[in-house]
C-alpha positions in Angstrom: 10.7 0.1 6.2 7.0 0.7 6.5 4.9 2.6 8.8 1.4 1.6 9.6 -0.7 4.7 10.7 -4.1 4.2 12.3 -6.4 7.3 12.6 -9.6 7.2 14.6 -12.0 9.7 16.0 -11.3 10.7 19.6 -13.4 9.0 22.0 -15.2 12.3 22.9 -16.4 12.6 19.3 -19.7 11.0 18.2 -19.1 8.2 15.6 -22.3 7.7 13.7 -20.7 5.3 11.1 -19.5 3.1 13.9 -22.9 3.2 15.6 -24.5 2.1 12.3 -22.1 -0.7 11.8 -22.7 -1.9 15.4 -26.5 -1.9 14.8 -26.0 -3.8 11.6 -23.9 -6.4 13.4 -26.5 -6.8 16.2 -29.2 -7.4 13.5 -27.3 -10.1 11.9 -26.5 -11.9 15.1 -23.4 -10.3 16.5 -25.0 -8.9 19.7 -21.8 -9.5 21.7 -20.1 -6.6 20.0 -20.3 -3.6 22.5 -19.0 -0.9 20.2 -17.5 0.0 16.9 -15.2 3.0 16.1 -14.4 3.4 12.5 -11.2 5.0 11.2 -8.6 5.2 8.5 -5.4 3.2 7.8 -2.3 4.3 5.9 0.8 2.5 4.9 3.8 4.7 4.4 6.8 3.2 2.6 9.9 4.9 4.0 13.3 5.2 2.3 15.9 2.6 2.9 18.6 3.5 5.3 16.4 5.8 7.3 17.3 5.6 11.0 14.6 4.3 13.4 14.5 7.6 15.4 14.2 9.6 12.2 11.5 7.3 10.9 9.5 7.8 14.1 9.9 11.5 13.9 8.8 11.7 10.3 5.9 9.4 10.8 4.6 11.4 13.7 4.9 14.6 12.0 3.1 13.4 8.8 0.4 11.9 10.9 -0.1 15.0 13.0 0.3 17.5 10.2 -1.3 15.8 7.2 -3.2 12.6 8.0 -5.3 13.7 11.0 -7.6 16.5 12.0 -6.3 17.1 15.5 -9.6 18.6 16.7 -11.5 15.4 16.2 -9.0 12.6 15.5 -6.1 10.9 17.1 -3.4 8.5 15.7 -1.2 5.6 16.6 1.4 3.9 14.4 3.9 1.1 14.3 7.0 0.8 12.2 8.3 -2.5 10.7 11.7 -2.9 9.3 
């Protein structure tokens, strides 16, 4: 089982790297891109036999306590069997 965790800056937090990427895209002809937010992506390999509810609980705790700075970041995840 694998968990895919996506960490991004909260929408209320300025994202200068995302703005730089958006400006670069505009300069090379991708002016239709209205915004870019950068973030982090993690793949967690979970132990075989872990129940789905336990997996969700563990992934949420890891994401909240270890992978994100809760002041400026938020996370989402998906688990695949």
